[in-house]
mmCIF file as Biopython writes it, N, C-alpha, C and O atoms, coordinates in Angstrom:
data_model
#
loop_
_atom_site.group_PDB
_atom_site.id
_atom_site.type_symbol
_atom_site.label_atom_id
_atom_site.label_alt_id
_atom_site.label_comp_id
_atom_site.label_asym_id
_atom_site.label_entity_id
_atom_site.label_seq_id
_atom_site.pdbx_PDB_ins_code
_atom_site.Cartn_x
_atom_site.Cartn_y
_atom_site.Cartn_z
_atom_site.occupancy
_atom_site.B_iso_or_equiv
_atom_site.auth_seq_id
_atom_site.auth_asym_id
_atom_site.pdbx_PDB_model_num
ATOM 1   N N  . MET A ? 1  ? 1.831   17.510  -3.675  1.0 0.0 1  A 1 
ATOM 2   C CA . MET A ? 1  ? 1.573   16.527  -2.765  1.0 0.0 1  A 1 
ATOM 3   C C  . MET A ? 1  ? 3.001   15.374  -3.529  1.0 0.0 1  A 1 
ATOM 4   O O  . MET A ? 1  ? 3.412   15.167  -4.670  1.0 0.0 1  A 1 
ATOM 5   N N  . GLU A ? 2  ? 3.358   14.871  -2.150  1.0 0.0 2  A 1 
ATOM 6   C CA . GLU A ? 2  ? 5.198   14.906  -2.339  1.0 0.0 2  A 1 
ATOM 7   C C  . GLU A ? 2  ? 5.215   13.696  -3.550  1.0 0.0 2  A 1 
ATOM 8   O O  . GLU A ? 2  ? 4.355   12.842  -3.764  1.0 0.0 2  A 1 
ATOM 9   N N  . ASN A ? 3  ? 6.204   13.878  -4.097  1.0 0.0 3  A 1 
ATOM 10  C CA . ASN A ? 3  ? 6.616   12.919  -5.133  1.0 0.0 3  A 1 
ATOM 11  C C  . ASN A ? 3  ? 7.294   11.669  -4.218  1.0 0.0 3  A 1 
ATOM 12  O O  . ASN A ? 3  ? 8.322   11.730  -3.544  1.0 0.0 3  A 1 
ATOM 13  N N  . ARG A ? 4  ? 6.605   10.790  -4.365  1.0 0.0 4  A 1 
ATOM 14  C CA . ARG A ? 4  ? 7.089   9.288   -3.594  1.0 0.0 4  A 1 
ATOM 15  C C  . ARG A ? 4  ? 7.344   7.880   -4.590  1.0 0.0 4  A 1 
ATOM 16  O O  . ARG A ? 4  ? 6.285   7.264   -4.717  1.0 0.0 4  A 1 
ATOM 17  N N  . PRO A ? 5  ? 8.042   7.492   -5.030  1.0 0.0 5  A 1 
ATOM 18  C CA . PRO A ? 5  ? 8.325   5.944   -5.745  1.0 0.0 5  A 1 
ATOM 19  C C  . PRO A ? 5  ? 6.882   4.771   -5.382  1.0 0.0 5  A 1 
ATOM 20  O O  . PRO A ? 5  ? 6.814   3.719   -4.745  1.0 0.0 5  A 1 
ATOM 21  N N  . TRP A ? 6  ? 5.764   5.679   -6.231  1.0 0.0 6  A 1 
ATOM 22  C CA . TRP A ? 6  ? 4.795   4.304   -5.987  1.0 0.0 6  A 1 
ATOM 23  C C  . TRP A ? 6  ? 5.236   3.128   -6.995  1.0 0.0 6  A 1 
ATOM 24  O O  . TRP A ? 6  ? 5.520   3.204   -8.191  1.0 0.0 6  A 1 
ATOM 25  N N  . THR A ? 7  ? 5.197   1.804   -5.967  1.0 0.0 7  A 1 
ATOM 26  C CA . THR A ? 7  ? 4.597   0.737   -7.359  1.0 0.0 7  A 1 
ATOM 27  C C  . THR A ? 7  ? 3.615   0.043   -6.859  1.0 0.0 7  A 1 
ATOM 28  O O  . THR A ? 7  ? 3.233   0.468   -5.768  1.0 0.0 7  A 1 
ATOM 29  N N  . ARG A ? 8  ? 2.926   -1.107  -7.363  1.0 0.0 8  A 1 
ATOM 30  C CA . ARG A ? 8  ? 2.136   -1.748  -7.424  1.0 0.0 8  A 1 
ATOM 31  C C  . ARG A ? 8  ? 2.518   -3.276  -8.086  1.0 0.0 8  A 1 
ATOM 32  O O  . ARG A ? 8  ? 3.244   -3.661  -9.002  1.0 0.0 8  A 1 
ATOM 33  N N  . PRO A ? 9  ? 1.485   -4.013  -6.957  1.0 0.0 9  A 1 
ATOM 34  C CA . PRO A ? 9  ? 1.833   -5.185  -7.699  1.0 0.0 9  A 1 
ATOM 35  C C  . PRO A ? 9  ? 1.722   -5.692  -9.388  1.0 0.0 9  A 1 
ATOM 36  O O  . PRO A ? 9  ? 1.071   -5.147  -10.279 1.0 0.0 9  A 1 
ATOM 37  N N  . GLY A ? 10 ? 2.598   -6.926  -9.475  1.0 0.0 10 A 1 
ATOM 38  C CA . GLY A ? 10 ? 2.320   -7.379  -10.844 1.0 0.0 10 A 1 
ATOM 39  C C  . GLY A ? 10 ? 1.390   -7.280  -11.874 1.0 0.0 10 A 1 
ATOM 40  O O  . GLY A ? 10 ? 1.361   -6.919  -13.050 1.0 0.0 10 A 1 
ATOM 41  N N  . GLY A ? 11 ? 0.514   -7.798  -10.884 1.0 0.0 11 A 1 
ATOM 42  C CA . GLY A ? 11 ? -1.037  -8.577  -11.559 1.0 0.0 11 A 1 
ATOM 43  C C  . GLY A ? 11 ? -1.822  -7.479  -11.829 1.0 0.0 11 A 1 
ATOM 44  O O  . GLY A ? 11 ? -2.873  -7.662  -12.443 1.0 0.0 11 A 1 
ATOM 45  N N  . CYS A ? 12 ? -1.377  -5.932  -11.346 1.0 0.0 12 A 1 
ATOM 46  C CA . CYS A ? 12 ? -1.737  -4.674  -11.486 1.0 0.0 12 A 1 
ATOM 47  C C  . CYS A ? 12 ? -1.315  -3.959  -13.082 1.0 0.0 12 A 1 
ATOM 48  O O  . CYS A ? 12 ? -1.471  -2.751  -13.259 1.0 0.0 12 A 1 
ATOM 49  N N  . PRO A ? 13 ? -0.755  -4.896  -14.215 1.0 0.0 13 A 1 
ATOM 50  C CA . PRO A ? 13 ? 0.090   -3.509  -14.939 1.0 0.0 13 A 1 
ATOM 51  C C  . PRO A ? 13 ? -0.653  -2.383  -15.658 1.0 0.0 13 A 1 
ATOM 52  O O  . PRO A ? 13 ? 0.003   -1.608  -16.352 1.0 0.0 13 A 1 
ATOM 53  N N  . ASP A ? 14 ? -1.988  -2.237  -15.540 1.0 0.0 14 A 1 
ATOM 54  C CA . ASP A ? 14 ? -2.584  -1.673  -16.434 1.0 0.0 14 A 1 
ATOM 55  C C  . ASP A ? 14 ? -3.149  -0.065  -15.480 1.0 0.0 14 A 1 
ATOM 56  O O  . ASP A ? 14 ? -3.490  0.964   -16.063 1.0 0.0 14 A 1 
ATOM 57  N N  . GLY A ? 15 ? -3.125  -0.193  -14.316 1.0 0.0 15 A 1 
ATOM 58  C CA . GLY A ? 15 ? -3.135  0.347   -13.059 1.0 0.0 15 A 1 
ATOM 59  C C  . GLY A ? 15 ? -4.522  0.764   -12.445 1.0 0.0 15 A 1 
ATOM 60  O O  . GLY A ? 15 ? -4.867  1.535   -11.549 1.0 0.0 15 A 1 
ATOM 61  N N  . SER A ? 16 ? -5.023  0.109   -13.123 1.0 0.0 16 A 1 
ATOM 62  C CA . SER A ? 16 ? -6.722  0.093   -12.682 1.0 0.0 16 A 1 
ATOM 63  C C  . SER A ? 16 ? -6.920  -0.223  -11.688 1.0 0.0 16 A 1 
ATOM 64  O O  . SER A ? 16 ? -6.240  -1.230  -11.487 1.0 0.0 16 A 1 
ATOM 65  N N  . SER A ? 17 ? -7.887  0.206   -10.244 1.0 0.0 17 A 1 
ATOM 66  C CA . SER A ? 17 ? -8.697  -0.498  -9.370  1.0 0.0 17 A 1 
ATOM 67  C C  . SER A ? 17 ? -7.014  -1.299  -8.550  1.0 0.0 17 A 1 
ATOM 68  O O  . SER A ? 17 ? -7.146  -2.441  -8.110  1.0 0.0 17 A 1 
ATOM 69  N N  . CYS A ? 18 ? -6.107  -0.868  -8.470  1.0 0.0 18 A 1 
ATOM 70  C CA . CYS A ? 18 ? -4.833  -0.946  -8.065  1.0 0.0 18 A 1 
ATOM 71  C C  . CYS A ? 18 ? -4.088  -0.473  -6.283  1.0 0.0 18 A 1 
ATOM 72  O O  . CYS A ? 18 ? -3.865  0.664   -5.869  1.0 0.0 18 A 1 
ATOM 73  N N  . PRO A ? 19 ? -3.820  -2.038  -5.430  1.0 0.0 19 A 1 
ATOM 74  C CA . PRO A ? 19 ? -3.350  -1.201  -4.459  1.0 0.0 19 A 1 
ATOM 75  C C  . PRO A ? 19 ? -1.941  -0.212  -4.944  1.0 0.0 19 A 1 
ATOM 76  O O  . PRO A ? 19 ? -1.444  -0.277  -6.069  1.0 0.0 19 A 1 
ATOM 77  N N  . GLU A ? 20 ? -1.675  0.272   -4.351  1.0 0.0 20 A 1 
ATOM 78  C CA . GLU A ? 20 ? -0.336  1.093   -4.461  1.0 0.0 20 A 1 
ATOM 79  C C  . GLU A ? 20 ? 0.441   1.544   -2.880  1.0 0.0 20 A 1 
ATOM 80  O O  . GLU A ? 20 ? -0.056  1.947   -1.828  1.0 0.0 20 A 1 
ATOM 81  N N  . VAL A ? 21 ? 2.048   1.226   -3.339  1.0 0.0 21 A 1 
ATOM 82  C CA . VAL A ? 21 ? 2.897   1.167   -1.899  1.0 0.0 21 A 1 
ATOM 83  C C  . VAL A ? 21 ? 4.224   2.531   -2.248  1.0 0.0 21 A 1 
ATOM 84  O O  . VAL A ? 21 ? 4.787   2.790   -3.311  1.0 0.0 21 A 1 
ATOM 85  N N  . ALA A ? 22 ? 4.344   3.048   -1.153  1.0 0.0 22 A 1 
ATOM 86  C CA . ALA A ? 22 ? 5.382   3.991   -1.280  1.0 0.0 22 A 1 
ATOM 87  C C  . ALA A ? 22 ? 6.680   3.847   0.254   1.0 0.0 22 A 1 
ATOM 88  O O  . ALA A ? 22 ? 6.480   4.399   1.336   1.0 0.0 22 A 1 
ATOM 89  N N  . VAL A ? 23 ? 7.759   3.101   -0.030  1.0 0.0 23 A 1 
ATOM 90  C CA . VAL A ? 23 ? 8.353   2.497   1.058   1.0 0.0 23 A 1 
ATOM 91  C C  . VAL A ? 23 ? 9.741   3.836   1.551   1.0 0.0 23 A 1 
ATOM 92  O O  . VAL A ? 23 ? 10.810  3.974   0.957   1.0 0.0 23 A 1 
ATOM 93  N N  . THR A ? 24 ? 9.315   4.561   2.639   1.0 0.0 24 A 1 
ATOM 94  C CA . THR A ? 24 ? 10.579  5.573   3.046   1.0 0.0 24 A 1 
ATOM 95  C C  . THR A ? 24 ? 10.605  5.017   3.824   1.0 0.0 24 A 1 
ATOM 96  O O  . THR A ? 24 ? 9.843   4.135   4.218   1.0 0.0 24 A 1 
ATOM 97  N N  . PRO A ? 25 ? 12.208  5.742   4.521   1.0 0.0 25 A 1 
ATOM 98  C CA . PRO A ? 25 ? 13.154  5.074   5.388   1.0 0.0 25 A 1 
ATOM 99  C C  . PRO A ? 25 ? 11.696  5.192   6.787   1.0 0.0 25 A 1 
ATOM 100 O O  . PRO A ? 25 ? 11.661  4.080   7.312   1.0 0.0 25 A 1 
ATOM 101 N N  . ASP A ? 26 ? 11.060  5.744   7.176   1.0 0.0 26 A 1 
ATOM 102 C CA . ASP A ? 26 ? 10.784  6.298   8.217   1.0 0.0 26 A 1 
ATOM 103 C C  . ASP A ? 26 ? 9.071   6.017   8.132   1.0 0.0 26 A 1 
ATOM 104 O O  . ASP A ? 26 ? 8.476   6.244   9.186   1.0 0.0 26 A 1 
ATOM 105 N N  . ALA A ? 27 ? 8.223   5.536   6.946   1.0 0.0 27 A 1 
ATOM 106 C CA . ALA A ? 27 ? 6.993   5.373   6.755   1.0 0.0 27 A 1 
ATOM 107 C C  . ALA A ? 27 ? 6.393   4.875   5.285   1.0 0.0 27 A 1 
ATOM 108 O O  . ALA A ? 27 ? 6.394   5.519   4.235   1.0 0.0 27 A 1 
ATOM 109 N N  . VAL A ? 28 ? 5.993   3.825   5.473   1.0 0.0 28 A 1 
ATOM 110 C CA . VAL A ? 28 ? 4.842   3.208   4.175   1.0 0.0 28 A 1 
ATOM 111 C C  . VAL A ? 28 ? 3.868   3.818   4.064   1.0 0.0 28 A 1 
ATOM 112 O O  . VAL A ? 28 ? 3.206   4.279   4.994   1.0 0.0 28 A 1 
ATOM 113 N N  . TYR A ? 29 ? 3.592   3.928   2.670   1.0 0.0 29 A 1 
ATOM 114 C CA . TYR A ? 29 ? 2.559   5.114   2.347   1.0 0.0 29 A 1 
ATOM 115 C C  . TYR A ? 29 ? 1.851   3.999   1.731   1.0 0.0 29 A 1 
ATOM 116 O O  . TYR A ? 29 ? 2.520   3.073   1.273   1.0 0.0 29 A 1 
ATOM 117 N N  . VAL A ? 30 ? 0.364   3.971   1.653   1.0 0.0 30 A 1 
ATOM 118 C CA . VAL A ? 30 ? -0.802  3.057   1.195   1.0 0.0 30 A 1 
ATOM 119 C C  . VAL A ? 30 ? -1.848  3.953   0.464   1.0 0.0 30 A 1 
ATOM 120 O O  . VAL A ? 30 ? -2.433  4.728   1.221   1.0 0.0 30 A 1 
ATOM 121 N N  . ARG A ? 31 ? -2.282  4.020   -1.124  1.0 0.0 31 A 1 
ATOM 122 C CA . ARG A ? 31 ? -3.210  4.386   -1.837  1.0 0.0 31 A 1 
ATOM 123 C C  . ARG A ? 31 ? -4.175  3.658   -2.746  1.0 0.0 31 A 1 
ATOM 124 O O  . ARG A ? 31 ? -4.075  2.465   -2.460  1.0 0.0 31 A 1 
ATOM 125 N N  . SER A ? 32 ? -4.886  3.794   -3.516  1.0 0.0 32 A 1 
ATOM 126 C CA . SER A ? 32 ? -5.474  3.001   -4.496  1.0 0.0 32 A 1 
ATOM 127 C C  . SER A ? 32 ? -5.242  3.357   -5.671  1.0 0.0 32 A 1 
ATOM 128 O O  . SER A ? 32 ? -5.276  4.585   -5.597  1.0 0.0 32 A 1 
ATOM 129 N N  . SER A ? 33 ? -5.020  3.074   -6.750  1.0 0.0 33 A 1 
ATOM 130 C CA . SER A ? 33 ? -4.832  4.300   -7.942  1.0 0.0 33 A 1 
ATOM 131 C C  . SER A ? 33 ? -6.273  4.894   -8.355  1.0 0.0 33 A 1 
ATOM 132 O O  . SER A ? 33 ? -6.316  5.871   -9.103  1.0 0.0 33 A 1 
ATOM 133 N N  . LEU A ? 34 ? -7.631  4.208   -7.787  1.0 0.0 34 A 1 
ATOM 134 C CA . LEU A ? 34 ? -8.363  4.818   -8.032  1.0 0.0 34 A 1 
ATOM 135 C C  . LEU A ? 34 ? -8.515  6.487   -7.240  1.0 0.0 34 A 1 
ATOM 136 O O  . LEU A ? 34 ? -9.087  7.534   -7.540  1.0 0.0 34 A 1 
ATOM 137 N N  . LEU A ? 35 ? -8.016  6.212   -6.581  1.0 0.0 35 A 1 
ATOM 138 C CA . LEU A ? 35 ? -7.782  7.857   -5.518  1.0 0.0 35 A 1 
ATOM 139 C C  . LEU A ? 35 ? -6.631  7.995   -5.524  1.0 0.0 35 A 1 
ATOM 140 O O  . LEU A ? 35 ? -6.278  7.211   -4.642  1.0 0.0 35 A 1 
ATOM 141 N N  . PRO A ? 36 ? -5.674  8.497   -5.943  1.0 0.0 36 A 1 
ATOM 142 C CA . PRO A ? 36 ? -4.235  8.562   -5.727  1.0 0.0 36 A 1 
ATOM 143 C C  . PRO A ? 36 ? -3.815  9.523   -4.556  1.0 0.0 36 A 1 
ATOM 144 O O  . PRO A ? 36 ? -2.732  9.489   -3.970  1.0 0.0 36 A 1 
ATOM 145 N N  . ASP A ? 37 ? -5.149  10.628  -4.247  1.0 0.0 37 A 1 
ATOM 146 C CA . ASP A ? 37 ? -5.108  11.707  -3.438  1.0 0.0 37 A 1 
ATOM 147 C C  . ASP A ? 37 ? -5.157  11.173  -1.816  1.0 0.0 37 A 1 
ATOM 148 O O  . ASP A ? 37 ? -4.490  11.753  -0.959  1.0 0.0 37 A 1 
ATOM 149 N N  . ALA A ? 38 ? -5.976  10.065  -1.514  1.0 0.0 38 A 1 
ATOM 150 C CA . ALA A ? 38 ? -6.274  9.330   -0.308  1.0 0.0 38 A 1 
ATOM 151 C C  . ALA A ? 38 ? -5.017  8.358   -0.100  1.0 0.0 38 A 1 
ATOM 152 O O  . ALA A ? 38 ? -4.869  7.223   -0.552  1.0 0.0 38 A 1 
ATOM 153 N N  . VAL A ? 39 ? -4.424  8.873   0.453   1.0 0.0 39 A 1 
ATOM 154 C CA . VAL A ? 39 ? -2.499  8.322   0.746   1.0 0.0 39 A 1 
ATOM 155 C C  . VAL A ? 39 ? -3.352  7.889   2.322   1.0 0.0 39 A 1 
ATOM 156 O O  . VAL A ? 39 ? -4.271  8.500   2.868   1.0 0.0 39 A 1 
ATOM 157 N N  . ALA A ? 40 ? -2.636  6.596   2.769   1.0 0.0 40 A 1 
ATOM 158 C CA . ALA A ? 40 ? -2.330  6.191   4.567   1.0 0.0 40 A 1 
ATOM 159 C C  . ALA A ? 40 ? -1.547  5.915   5.006   1.0 0.0 40 A 1 
ATOM 160 O O  . ALA A ? 40 ? -1.264  4.721   4.917   1.0 0.0 40 A 1 
ATOM 161 N N  . GLN A ? 41 ? -0.844  6.619   5.615   1.0 0.0 41 A 1 
ATOM 162 C CA . GLN A ? 41 ? 0.669   6.429   6.691   1.0 0.0 41 A 1 
ATOM 163 C C  . GLN A ? 41 ? 0.622   5.544   7.325   1.0 0.0 41 A 1 
ATOM 164 O O  . GLN A ? 41 ? -0.231  5.355   8.193   1.0 0.0 41 A 1 
ATOM 165 N N  . LEU A ? 42 ? 1.719   4.644   6.974   1.0 0.0 42 A 1 
ATOM 166 C CA . LEU A ? 42 ? 1.965   3.571   8.112   1.0 0.0 42 A 1 
ATOM 167 C C  . LEU A ? 42 ? 3.375   3.515   8.548   1.0 0.0 42 A 1 
ATOM 168 O O  . LEU A ? 42 ? 4.397   3.485   7.863   1.0 0.0 42 A 1 
ATOM 169 N N  . THR A ? 43 ? 3.196   3.506   10.006  1.0 0.0 43 A 1 
ATOM 170 C CA . THR A ? 43 ? 4.804   2.884   10.240  1.0 0.0 43 A 1 
ATOM 171 C C  . THR A ? 43 ? 5.120   1.759   9.734   1.0 0.0 43 A 1 
ATOM 172 O O  . THR A ? 43 ? 4.315   0.912   9.345   1.0 0.0 43 A 1 
ATOM 173 N N  . PRO A ? 44 ? 6.712   1.653   9.699   1.0 0.0 44 A 1 
ATOM 174 C CA . PRO A ? 44 ? 7.345   0.403   9.221   1.0 0.0 44 A 1 
ATOM 175 C C  . PRO A ? 44 ? 6.504   -1.124  9.913   1.0 0.0 44 A 1 
ATOM 176 O O  . PRO A ? 44 ? 6.194   -2.087  9.213   1.0 0.0 44 A 1 
ATOM 177 N N  . THR A ? 45 ? 6.281   -1.032  11.289  1.0 0.0 45 A 1 
ATOM 178 C CA . THR A ? 45 ? 5.489   -2.017  12.310  1.0 0.0 45 A 1 
ATOM 179 C C  . THR A ? 45 ? 4.337   -2.058  11.984  1.0 0.0 45 A 1 
ATOM 180 O O  . THR A ? 45 ? 3.665   -3.088  11.927  1.0 0.0 45 A 1 
ATOM 181 N N  . GLU A ? 46 ? 3.926   -0.829  11.702  1.0 0.0 46 A 1 
ATOM 182 C CA . GLU A ? 46 ? 2.151   -1.251  11.692  1.0 0.0 46 A 1 
ATOM 183 C C  . GLU A ? 46 ? 1.796   -2.276  10.349  1.0 0.0 46 A 1 
ATOM 184 O O  . GLU A ? 46 ? 1.114   -3.300  10.400  1.0 0.0 46 A 1 
ATOM 185 N N  . TRP A ? 47 ? 2.709   -1.480  8.698   1.0 0.0 47 A 1 
ATOM 186 C CA . TRP A ? 47 ? 2.888   -2.463  7.533   1.0 0.0 47 A 1 
ATOM 187 C C  . TRP A ? 47 ? 3.170   -3.616  7.816   1.0 0.0 47 A 1 
ATOM 188 O O  . TRP A ? 47 ? 2.533   -4.427  7.145   1.0 0.0 47 A 1 
ATOM 189 N N  . ARG A ? 48 ? 4.098   -4.192  8.779   1.0 0.0 48 A 1 
ATOM 190 C CA . ARG A ? 48 ? 4.707   -5.455  8.956   1.0 0.0 48 A 1 
ATOM 191 C C  . ARG A ? 48 ? 3.277   -6.237  9.666   1.0 0.0 48 A 1 
ATOM 192 O O  . ARG A ? 48 ? 2.920   -7.385  9.399   1.0 0.0 48 A 1 
ATOM 193 N N  . ASP A ? 49 ? 2.505   -5.179  10.740  1.0 0.0 49 A 1 
ATOM 194 C CA . ASP A ? 49 ? 1.624   -6.208  10.780  1.0 0.0 49 A 1 
ATOM 195 C C  . ASP A ? 49 ? 0.030   -6.661  9.882   1.0 0.0 49 A 1 
ATOM 196 O O  . ASP A ? 49 ? -0.819  -7.552  9.874   1.0 0.0 49 A 1 
ATOM 197 N N  . LEU A ? 50 ? 0.358   -5.373  9.203   1.0 0.0 50 A 1 
ATOM 198 C CA . LEU A ? 50 ? -0.965  -5.649  8.285   1.0 0.0 50 A 1 
ATOM 199 C C  . LEU A ? 50 ? -0.536  -6.686  7.053   1.0 0.0 50 A 1 
ATOM 200 O O  . LEU A ? 50 ? -1.385  -7.327  6.434   1.0 0.0 50 A 1 
ATOM 201 N N  . VAL A ? 51 ? 0.642   -6.754  6.826   1.0 0.0 51 A 1 
ATOM 202 C CA . VAL A ? 51 ? 0.784   -7.549  5.561   1.0 0.0 51 A 1 
ATOM 203 C C  . VAL A ? 51 ? 0.647   -8.748  6.735   1.0 0.0 51 A 1 
ATOM 204 O O  . VAL A ? 51 ? -0.468  -9.268  6.798   1.0 0.0 51 A 1 
ATOM 205 N N  . ALA A ? 52 ? 1.241   -9.032  7.279   1.0 0.0 52 A 1 
ATOM 206 C CA . ALA A ? 52 ? 1.576   -10.723 8.294   1.0 0.0 52 A 1 
ATOM 207 C C  . ALA A ? 52 ? -0.079  -10.716 8.441   1.0 0.0 52 A 1 
ATOM 208 O O  . ALA A ? 52 ? -0.528  -11.636 7.758   1.0 0.0 52 A 1 
ATOM 209 N N  . ALA A ? 53 ? -1.188  -9.932  9.151   1.0 0.0 53 A 1 
ATOM 210 C CA . ALA A ? 53 ? -2.152  -10.335 9.275   1.0 0.0 53 A 1 
ATOM 211 C C  . ALA A ? 53 ? -3.096  -10.799 7.650   1.0 0.0 53 A 1 
ATOM 212 O O  . ALA A ? 53 ? -3.973  -11.662 7.606   1.0 0.0 53 A 1 
ATOM 213 N N  . ILE A ? 54 ? -2.738  -10.181 6.763   1.0 0.0 54 A 1 
ATOM 214 C CA . ILE A ? 54 ? -3.467  -10.091 5.542   1.0 0.0 54 A 1 
ATOM 215 C C  . ILE A ? 54 ? -3.298  -11.724 4.802   1.0 0.0 54 A 1 
ATOM 216 O O  . ILE A ? 54 ? -4.200  -12.306 4.200   1.0 0.0 54 A 1 
ATOM 217 N N  . ARG A ? 55 ? -1.639  -12.347 5.081   1.0 0.0 55 A 1 
ATOM 218 C CA . ARG A ? 55 ? -1.222  -13.307 5.105   1.0 0.0 55 A 1 
ATOM 219 C C  . ARG A ? 55 ? -1.581  -14.538 5.530   1.0 0.0 55 A 1 
ATOM 220 O O  . ARG A ? 55 ? -1.455  -15.597 4.915   1.0 0.0 55 A 1 
ATOM 221 N N  . ASN A ? 56 ? -2.145  -14.313 6.877   1.0 0.0 56 A 1 
ATOM 222 C CA . ASN A ? 56 ? -3.023  -15.497 8.164   1.0 0.0 56 A 1 
ATOM 223 C C  . ASN A ? 56 ? -4.122  -15.380 7.554   1.0 0.0 56 A 1 
ATOM 224 O O  . ASN A ? 56 ? -4.713  -16.459 7.578   1.0 0.0 56 A 1 
ATOM 225 N N  . GLY A ? 57 ? -4.917  -14.270 6.798   1.0 0.0 57 A 1 
ATOM 226 C CA . GLY A ? 57 ? -6.519  -14.864 6.325   1.0 0.0 57 A 1 
ATOM 227 C C  . GLY A ? 57 ? -7.089  -14.147 7.614   1.0 0.0 57 A 1 
ATOM 228 O O  . GLY A ? 57 ? -8.015  -14.734 8.173   1.0 0.0 57 A 1 
ATOM 229 N N  . GLU A ? 58 ? -6.743  -13.195 8.046   1.0 0.0 58 A 1 
ATOM 230 C CA . GLU A ? 58 ? -7.596  -12.357 9.035   1.0 0.0 58 A 1 
ATOM 231 C C  . GLU A ? 58 ? -8.143  -11.491 8.508   1.0 0.0 58 A 1 
ATOM 232 O O  . GLU A ? 58 ? -8.985  -11.045 9.287   1.0 0.0 58 A 1 
ATOM 233 N N  . PHE A ? 59 ? -8.143  -10.950 7.545   1.0 0.0 59 A 1 
ATOM 234 C CA . PHE A ? 59 ? -9.677  -9.915  6.998   1.0 0.0 59 A 1 
ATOM 235 C C  . PHE A ? 59 ? -10.694 -11.177 6.056   1.0 0.0 59 A 1 
ATOM 236 O O  . PHE A ? 59 ? -11.907 -10.985 6.127   1.0 0.0 59 A 1 
ATOM 237 N N  . ASP A ? 60 ? -10.306 -12.196 5.358   1.0 0.0 60 A 1 
ATOM 238 C CA . ASP A ? 60 ? -10.994 -12.832 4.757   1.0 0.0 60 A 1 
ATOM 239 C C  . ASP A ? 60 ? -12.516 -13.261 5.483   1.0 0.0 60 A 1 
ATOM 240 O O  . ASP A ? 60 ? -12.631 -13.924 6.513   1.0 0.0 60 A 1 
ATOM 241 N N  . ALA A ? 61 ? -13.306 -12.865 4.902   1.0 0.0 61 A 1 
ATOM 242 C CA . ALA A ? 61 ? -15.161 -13.366 5.512   1.0 0.0 61 A 1 
ATOM 243 C C  . ALA A ? 61 ? -15.512 -14.847 5.338   1.0 0.0 61 A 1 
ATOM 244 O O  . ALA A ? 61 ? -16.619 -15.263 5.678   1.0 0.0 61 A 1 
#
């Protein structure tokens, strides 16, 4: 697996069940700390759209 600079939200300091993100110039990678080998790759535009949708509550039940 390629070495990427993974970061997680400040609310997940212990690393259990946390989302992790690695940003490169060409892509944004997302994974769960529980399944670090399962990585989703998004374009920067897809990442911006996902973050906007989350902030707008589009995934709220």
